[in-house]
C-alpha positions as CSV (number, residue, x, y, z in Angstrom):
1,M,32.9,-42.5,15.0
2,K,36.6,-43.3,15.1
3,N,37.2,-40.1,17.1
4,Q,34.5,-41.0,19.6
5,L,35.9,-44.5,20.0
6,F,39.4,-43.1,20.5
7,L,38.1,-40.8,23.3
8,L,36.3,-43.6,25.1
9,L,39.4,-45.7,25.0
10,F,41.6,-42.8,26.1
11,F,39.4,-42.0,29.2
12,A,39.1,-45.7,30.1
13,V,42.9,-46.1,30.1
14,L,43.3,-42.8,32.0
15,F,40.9,-43.7,34.8
16,S,42.3,-47.2,35.2
17,C,45.8,-45.9,35.4
18,N,44.8,-43.3,38.0
19,E,43.2,-46.0,40.2
20,K,46.2,-48.2,40.0
21,E,48.9,-45.5,40.5
22,T,47.3,-43.6,43.4
23,P,46.5,-46.1,46.2
24,N,46.9,-43.2,48.6
25,P,44.9,-40.3,47.0
26,N,46.2,-37.8,49.5
27,P,49.7,-38.8,50.8
28,S,50.3,-35.4,52.4
29,V,47.6,-36.1,55.1
30,L,49.2,-37.5,58.2
31,Y,47.7,-40.0,60.6
32,F,47.9,-39.1,64.3
33,P,47.4,-41.7,67.1
34,P,45.0,-40.9,70.0
35,L,46.5,-39.0,72.9
36,S,46.1,-41.9,75.3
37,G,46.2,-45.7,75.0
38,N,48.3,-48.0,72.7
39,T,46.2,-47.6,69.5
40,W,48.4,-46.7,66.6
41,E,47.6,-47.5,63.0
42,T,50.1,-49.5,61.1
43,V,50.9,-50.1,57.4
44,T,52.9,-53.1,56.2
45,P,56.2,-52.7,54.5
46,A,55.0,-55.0,51.7
47,S,52.1,-52.7,50.9
48,L,54.6,-49.9,50.4
49,N,56.7,-52.1,48.1
50,W,59.6,-52.1,50.6
51,D,62.3,-54.7,50.0
52,M,61.5,-57.3,52.7
53,E,64.8,-59.2,52.3
54,K,66.9,-56.0,53.0
55,L,64.5,-55.1,55.9
56,D,65.6,-58.4,57.5
57,Q,69.2,-57.3,56.9
58,L,68.5,-54.0,58.7
59,K,67.0,-55.8,61.7
60,Q,70.2,-57.9,62.0
61,L,72.3,-54.7,61.9
62,L,70.2,-53.1,64.6
63,E,70.2,-56.2,66.9
64,S,73.9,-56.8,66.5
65,N,74.6,-53.2,67.5
66,S,72.8,-53.1,70.9
67,T,69.6,-51.5,69.6
68,R,66.7,-51.6,72.1
69,A,63.9,-49.9,70.1
70,F,63.5,-49.0,66.5
71,I,60.5,-47.4,64.8
72,I,59.8,-46.0,61.3
73,L,56.6,-44.0,60.7
74,K,55.3,-43.4,57.2
75,D,52.6,-40.7,56.9
76,G,52.3,-41.1,60.7
77,K,51.6,-44.8,60.6
78,I,53.9,-47.4,62.0
79,V,55.7,-49.4,59.3
80,V,58.4,-50.9,61.4
81,E,58.4,-51.4,65.2
82,E,61.1,-53.6,66.7
83,Y,62.4,-54.2,70.2
84,F,65.6,-56.1,71.1
85,G,67.4,-57.2,74.2
86,T,66.5,-56.6,77.8
87,K,65.8,-53.6,80.0
88,I,68.7,-51.8,81.7
89,T,68.1,-53.7,84.9
90,G,66.7,-57.2,85.3
91,T,66.1,-59.7,82.6
92,Q,62.8,-58.7,81.2
93,P,62.6,-58.2,77.5
94,F,62.7,-54.6,76.2
95,D,59.2,-53.8,74.8
96,Q,56.8,-51.1,73.8
97,N,56.4,-49.9,77.4
98,S,60.1,-49.9,78.3
99,L,61.8,-46.6,79.2
100,W,65.1,-45.3,77.8
101,Y,67.1,-42.1,77.9
102,W,67.1,-39.6,75.0
103,A,70.5,-38.3,75.9
104,S,71.3,-35.2,73.7
105,A,68.4,-36.1,71.3
106,G,66.4,-34.4,74.1
107,K,68.0,-31.1,73.2
108,T,65.4,-30.8,70.4
109,L,62.7,-30.8,73.1
110,T,64.4,-27.8,74.9
111,A,64.8,-25.9,71.6
112,T,61.0,-26.4,70.9
113,L,60.0,-25.3,74.4
114,T,62.2,-22.2,74.0
115,G,60.3,-21.3,70.8
116,I,57.0,-21.8,72.5
117,A,58.0,-19.6,75.4
118,Q,59.0,-16.9,72.9
119,E,55.8,-17.1,70.9
120,E,53.9,-16.6,74.2
121,G,55.9,-13.4,74.8
122,K,57.7,-14.9,77.8
123,L,61.2,-14.5,76.4
124,D,63.1,-13.2,73.4
125,I,66.0,-15.3,72.1
126,Q,67.8,-12.2,70.8
127,K,68.0,-10.8,74.4
128,P,70.9,-11.5,76.8
129,S,70.7,-14.7,78.7
130,S,71.4,-12.8,81.9
131,D,67.9,-11.2,81.5
132,Y,66.5,-14.7,82.5
133,L,69.4,-16.3,84.4
134,G,70.4,-13.2,86.4
135,K,73.8,-11.4,86.2
136,G,76.9,-13.4,87.2
137,W,75.8,-16.7,85.7
138,T,79.3,-16.9,84.2
139,S,82.8,-15.9,85.4
140,L,82.9,-13.3,82.5
141,T,83.0,-9.6,83.0
142,P,79.6,-7.9,83.0
143,L,80.2,-6.6,79.5
144,Q,81.3,-9.9,78.1
145,E,78.4,-11.7,79.7
146,E,75.8,-9.2,78.4
147,K,76.8,-10.2,74.8
148,I,75.7,-13.8,75.2
149,T,72.1,-14.2,74.1
150,V,69.6,-17.1,74.3
151,R,70.0,-17.6,70.6
152,H,73.8,-18.2,71.1
153,Q,72.9,-20.9,73.6
154,L,70.6,-22.5,71.0
155,M,73.3,-22.3,68.3
156,M,76.1,-23.6,70.5
157,T,78.0,-20.3,69.9
158,T,78.2,-18.7,73.3
159,G,82.0,-18.4,73.1
160,L,82.4,-20.1,76.5
161,D,85.3,-22.4,76.9
162,D,84.4,-26.0,76.4
163,G,88.0,-27.1,77.1
164,V,87.3,-27.5,80.8
165,A,87.5,-30.7,82.9
166,D,83.7,-31.1,82.9
167,R,81.9,-29.7,79.9
168,D,78.6,-30.4,81.7
169,D,79.4,-28.2,84.7
170,F,77.4,-25.0,84.5
171,T,78.5,-23.4,87.7
172,P,79.8,-19.8,87.1
173,E,83.5,-20.7,87.8
174,N,83.4,-23.3,85.1
175,L,82.0,-20.9,82.4
176,N,85.0,-19.0,81.2
177,Y,85.7,-16.7,78.2
178,K,87.1,-18.4,75.0
179,A,85.8,-16.2,72.1
180,E,83.3,-13.6,71.3
181,P,79.7,-14.9,71.1
182,G,78.9,-16.1,67.6
183,A,82.5,-16.4,66.5
184,R,83.1,-20.0,67.5
185,W,80.9,-23.2,67.4
186,A,81.4,-25.7,70.2
187,Y,79.3,-28.6,71.3
188,H,79.1,-27.5,74.9
189,N,76.5,-29.0,77.2
190,A,76.8,-26.5,80.1
191,P,75.4,-23.4,78.3
192,Y,72.7,-25.6,76.7
193,T,71.5,-27.1,80.0
194,L,71.1,-23.6,81.3
195,L,68.3,-23.1,78.8
196,D,66.2,-25.0,81.3
197,K,66.7,-22.1,83.7
198,V,66.1,-19.6,81.0
199,I,62.6,-21.2,80.5
200,E,62.0,-21.3,84.2
201,G,63.1,-17.7,84.7
202,S,60.9,-16.4,81.9
203,T,57.8,-18.5,82.5
204,G,57.7,-18.7,86.3
205,K,57.2,-22.5,86.0
206,T,59.5,-25.5,86.5
207,F,60.9,-26.9,83.3
208,S,59.0,-30.1,83.8
209,Q,55.7,-28.3,84.4
210,Y,56.2,-26.2,81.3
211,F,57.1,-29.2,79.2
212,N,54.1,-31.2,80.3
213,E,51.7,-28.3,79.8
214,K,52.9,-26.9,76.5
215,L,54.2,-30.0,74.7
216,G,54.0,-33.4,76.3
217,S,50.2,-33.4,77.1
218,K,49.4,-31.8,73.7
219,I,50.7,-34.8,71.8
220,G,50.3,-37.7,74.2
221,M,54.0,-38.1,75.3
222,T,54.8,-39.9,78.5
223,G,58.1,-39.7,80.2
224,T,60.0,-37.7,82.9
225,W,62.9,-35.4,83.1
226,Q,65.6,-36.6,85.5
227,R,68.7,-34.8,86.7
228,V,71.8,-36.9,86.1
229,E,74.6,-34.9,87.7
230,F,74.6,-31.6,85.8
231,N,72.5,-32.9,82.9
232,N,68.7,-32.9,82.6
233,V,67.8,-36.0,80.7
234,F,64.4,-37.0,79.3
235,I,63.4,-40.7,79.7
236,S,60.5,-42.2,77.8
237,D,59.2,-45.1,75.7
238,A,60.1,-45.2,72.0
239,R,56.6,-44.2,70.9
240,S,56.8,-41.0,72.8
241,M,59.9,-40.1,70.8
242,A,58.0,-41.0,67.6
243,R,55.1,-38.7,68.6
244,F,57.5,-35.8,68.9
245,G,59.0,-36.6,65.5
246,L,55.5,-36.7,64.0
247,L,54.7,-33.3,65.5
248,I,57.8,-31.7,63.8
249,L,57.1,-33.6,60.6
250,D,53.7,-31.8,60.5
251,N,55.3,-28.4,61.0
252,G,54.4,-28.1,64.6
253,D,50.8,-29.2,64.3
254,W,49.1,-32.2,65.9
255,D,45.9,-33.5,64.3
256,G,44.8,-30.0,63.3
257,E,45.9,-28.2,66.5
258,S,48.9,-25.9,66.3
259,V,51.3,-26.8,69.1
260,I,54.1,-24.7,67.7
261,R,52.4,-21.6,66.4
262,D,55.5,-19.6,65.5
263,K,56.3,-21.3,62.2
264,N,59.2,-18.9,61.5
265,Y,60.9,-20.1,64.7
266,L,60.3,-23.7,63.7
267,T,61.8,-23.1,60.3
268,A,64.8,-21.5,61.8
269,M,65.2,-24.3,64.3
270,V,65.6,-27.0,61.6
271,N,67.8,-24.9,59.3
272,T,71.4,-23.7,59.4
273,S,71.7,-21.3,62.3
274,Q,75.2,-20.0,61.7
275,N,78.0,-20.3,59.1
276,I,80.6,-22.1,61.3
277,N,78.9,-25.5,61.6
278,V,76.3,-25.4,58.8
279,S,74.9,-28.8,59.8
280,Y,73.5,-27.3,63.0
281,G,70.2,-25.5,63.6
282,Y,68.8,-24.7,67.0
283,L,70.0,-27.9,68.8
284,W,69.1,-30.0,65.7
285,W,71.5,-31.7,63.4
286,L,70.9,-31.1,59.7
287,N,71.9,-33.6,57.0
288,G,72.8,-32.9,53.4
289,K,75.2,-29.9,54.0
290,E,78.6,-29.4,52.6
291,S,80.3,-30.0,56.0
292,F,79.7,-30.7,59.6
293,M,81.6,-30.4,62.9
294,P,81.7,-33.4,65.3
295,P,81.5,-32.7,69.0
296,I,84.6,-31.7,70.9
297,V,87.0,-31.2,68.0
298,Q,87.3,-27.9,66.2
299,V,87.4,-29.6,62.7
300,K,85.1,-29.2,59.7
301,V,84.5,-32.6,58.1
302,P,83.6,-32.3,54.4
303,G,80.2,-33.7,53.4
304,S,77.2,-34.5,55.5
305,Y,77.2,-36.6,58.7
306,A,74.9,-39.3,57.0
307,P,75.6,-39.2,53.3
308,N,73.4,-42.3,52.8
309,G,70.5,-40.5,54.4
310,P,68.1,-38.0,52.7
311,D,69.5,-34.5,52.2
312,D,66.5,-32.9,53.8
313,M,66.7,-35.1,57.0
314,Y,67.1,-33.3,60.3
315,C,67.7,-35.2,63.6
316,G,68.0,-35.1,67.3
317,L,71.1,-37.1,68.0
318,G,72.3,-38.3,71.4
319,K,75.0,-40.2,73.1
320,D,75.0,-44.0,72.5
321,G,73.0,-43.7,69.3
322,Q,69.7,-42.2,70.4
323,Y,68.2,-41.0,67.1
324,M,65.1,-39.1,66.3
325,C,65.1,-38.2,62.6
326,V,62.5,-36.4,60.4
327,V,62.4,-36.7,56.6
328,P,59.8,-34.3,55.2
329,S,60.3,-35.4,51.5
330,Q,59.3,-38.9,52.4
331,N,56.9,-38.2,55.3
332,L,59.1,-40.4,57.4
333,V,60.1,-40.4,61.1
334,L,62.9,-42.7,62.3
335,I,63.5,-43.6,65.9
336,R,66.4,-45.6,67.4
337,M,67.1,-46.1,71.1
338,G,69.8,-48.3,72.5
339,E,73.3,-48.8,73.8
340,S,76.4,-47.5,72.1
341,P,77.2,-49.1,68.7
342,D,80.7,-47.6,68.8
343,Q,82.9,-45.3,70.8
344,A,81.8,-42.0,69.2
345,L,80.2,-39.3,71.4
346,V,77.5,-39.0,68.7
347,P,77.5,-42.1,66.5
348,F,77.1,-40.6,63.1
349,T,78.6,-43.6,61.4
350,F,76.0,-46.1,62.7
351,L,73.2,-43.8,61.6
352,D,74.7,-43.7,58.1
353,D,75.0,-47.5,58.2
354,I,71.2,-47.7,58.9
355,W,70.5,-45.4,56.0
356,G,72.9,-47.3,53.8
357,I,70.5,-50.3,54.0
358,L,67.3,-48.3,54.4
359,R,67.8,-46.3,51.2
360,N,67.7,-49.7,49.3
361,I,64.6,-50.8,51.2
362,I,62.4,-47.7,50.4
363,P,61.5,-47.2,46.7
364,A,62.7,-44.0,45.2
365,N,60.0,-41.4,44.9
């Protein structure tokens, strides 16, 4: 009788504990918003036991540093969505429908499209870039040029000289030999931008057409690519950036549909691509590594670029603090759009400041 009573009490406690400790019985299942419209499920920070007082502190930091849009997704649902200030022109408040530039955070879109083109058999990143750009796209000798592959462009290791007057200029006379491909890492926009032409040369479609067909329309992104001098810049609302982060968080799938089918490529894209700058994948910045190299300077800085941030975080990072960060261990996506918080080409410090507060807002797993 005592044994029976003990078992009854044991199971009663077990079931009551399970009900209390598992408010979300399947946290690995992500929510995906509809492809059109403004419907997007939300979850309150309080329901996640986030520290509300420190969340107000974070909002103050964002607003005082010229942030325009800030979003955090948890399991695909919006936990935080804030807009500050006014649009670039005029005096209208910045809001959910306002457009902003991704700057170099848009490099992640190009890397993704390159992988999609490869999985379709349109290109091979191991092949020479001249197979798709044509011979003479640099001022190198034919033998030197033949050594540069599409993968080198993705890794920022083309060996082309970034010490020129305009690092964005991709005309052949501005693309000069500096080192053997793969031997030197340099944050050089010109070879990166030519990936647009690689995609166009291999698919027979314009870059914008291919983007809309293979990526944008698949996940409900709105926005346009605009040429700004030599650069091709994506401009969208903040939720479109969040949609892309959610796609990557779910390993290239969107609500059960595989948008990025080549999972091996996706894995390579968000992991160390070479041993020079270990914090760089295929145009993605990787946190939690033993060192990183800032743009322009040939210096390895010990530690990760955002030591307050999660080690498994990877980001699209752009000029003036455009951030699109994915944290698989926490099922989080973080978006920040805005003006420059400091004078750095890529404001690593401000991102770390955000996480310095955020790490104390989100309960430890």
